[in-house]
N, C-alpha and C positions, 0 to 999 in steps of 0.2 A: 446201466453198467457201472456208473459211479457208486451206486449202493453196494455192488459186489466188491469193488475196489476198497470202499470204506470198511466193509466187513472183514476182508482178508488182510488188508495192509494197514489197519489202524495203528498198530504198534511199530510199523516200519515205514516212516515217512520217505526215506530215500528210495526204498524199493517201490513204494507207491508211485513216486515221481517217474521211475523207469517204466512201470506197468502202464501208467497213464499215457506216456509217450508212445509205447508200443501199440496200445489200443487206438489212440487218435490217428496214428499213421498206418494202421493196418499191418503191422509187423507181427509175424507169427513166431512161436517158440516151439522148436522140435529138435529132439536128439541133442540137447545141450547147446543149441545154436539159435540165432535169430535170423529170420528170413524175410525178404521182400519177395513175395511169391516163391520162386525156387532159387533165388539168388541169396547167398549168405551175406549178411551185413557184418562188417568188421566191428568187433567189440570196442576197439580203441576209438573208432570214429563215433560210435554211439555215446561213448563216455564223454568225449569232447562236446558233442552237440547237446546232450542232456545236462551236462555239468556235474557229473558224479564220477568217482573213480571206477576203474574196471572191475574191481572186486565187488562193488555193489551190484553191477550188472550180472556178474556170475552168480551172486547170491540170489538175485531176483529170478534168474533162469531156473536155478535149483528149486527154489520155493514154488514156482509155478508148476514145474514138472512133478513135484512131490505132493501137490495139492490137487486132488482129482478134479474138482469143479473148475479150478483155474486152468488146468491142463486142457480140459475139454473145450474151453473158450479160446484160449490163446493159440492152440495148434490149428484152429480153423480161421484165424483172422487173415484178411486180404485187403489190400488198398483198393479203393473205388476210384477209377479214373473219372474225371469230370471236365466239362467244357467251360466251367464258370470263369476260370482265369484267362482262357484263350479267346473267349467270346468277343471282347472288344477289338482284338486285332483281326478277327474274321468278319467284322461288320455286323455282329449280332448284339442284341441288348440282353441284359440280365436283370430280372426283377427280383430283388431281395426283399423278403417279407419276414417281419417278426410278428408272431401271433400270440394271442392269449391262450394259455394252456387249455382252459376249459372249453374254448371255442375252436380249437385246432381243426378237428375233423370237419365241422360244419363250414368254417371259413374257407378252408382249402378246397372243399368240394364245390362251394359256391364260385370261387375264383376260377377253377378249371371249367366249370359249366359256362361261365360268362366268356372266358377266352374262346371256348369252342363255338359258342353262338356268334361270336364276332370274327370267326375265321382267323384267329391269331395263330400262326404256325409255331408250335412248341417243339424244340429240339431236345430238351432235357429238363427233367425235374429232379431236384435233390432236396430232400426234406428230412428233418429230425425233430422228434418230440420226446426226448429223453427226460426222465423225471427231474434231474437236478440241473438241467440246462435250459436256456431259453428255447422256446419252440420257434424254429426257423424253416424257411423254404426258399429255394433259389429256382427260378424258372428261366431257362435260356430260350430266347425268342429269335427265330430266324428273321432278321431285319429289325424294324423298330416298332414299338408299341404305339398305336394311334393315341393321340392326346385324349380324345373323348373316352376311350376305353380305360385309360389310366385314371381319369377323373371319376369314373363310375366304380372302378376297383377300390379306390381308397375309401369309399363309403360302405364297403362290406363289413358287417359287424364282426369283431374278433381280431382285426388287424391293429397291432400296436404301432408299427412303423413300416413304411414302404420306401425303398431306395431303388432308383432305376439307374443302372450302370449303362451308359451309352457307348456306341462304337467309337473307336479311335478316329478322330477327325483328320489327323495328319496322314495323307495318302502314303507317305514313305513308310509309315509304321503298320499299314494294313497289308496282310500277307498277300492278297491277290494282286496287288500292284507290282510286285516284283518276284513272285514265286515262279518256279519252273515246273509246276505241276501241270500235266497235260489236260487233266480233267478236273475242273474246279466247279462245283455246283453253282456258285455265285456267278462265275464268268458265263456259264452256259445260259443261265436265266437272263443276264444282262444282254448277251449277244442275241438271244432269242427275241427279246423285246425290241432291240435295235433293228433286227431283221424284219420284224412285222411292221415297224413304223416306217 
């Protein structure tokens, strides 16, 4: 996608900044407006957040809508919800992986195979391997990753960096300790274990 932005916005750095922000946040351009799914986003607020004046945003919208390839891309953008940031307060771990581009497919498939073989419960996988960005993957794990599994994972060829984000240790900050949800999968599992014991 960055190559597309480079090609169409090379002479318009301020517009490129706007287009990049829209792409990274999954904001679409339709009928002269910017949307977060079906909710119109105020231009003045975008202007403040991106750090450009409103006129630049209007010019970017016009340019996108009058450039067929850009219009086809930007009218279909949507944000992708993710558990990555909420995982620690739910008691889940997140395995963040930076991969070598040429080893991306092999390393990721090896990792998933190994997690499957060791019965590691995966809740979400988010991964990107765009040409001009670092290849990254995030795997949200229900619970904690066993140490021996982590030690074996780090030896898979193609991994540049592994970071394990662990659950919040302060019980006051964990959702389940004070939430009013009647059905919480974590509580059901814990209560089931206590009942059997």
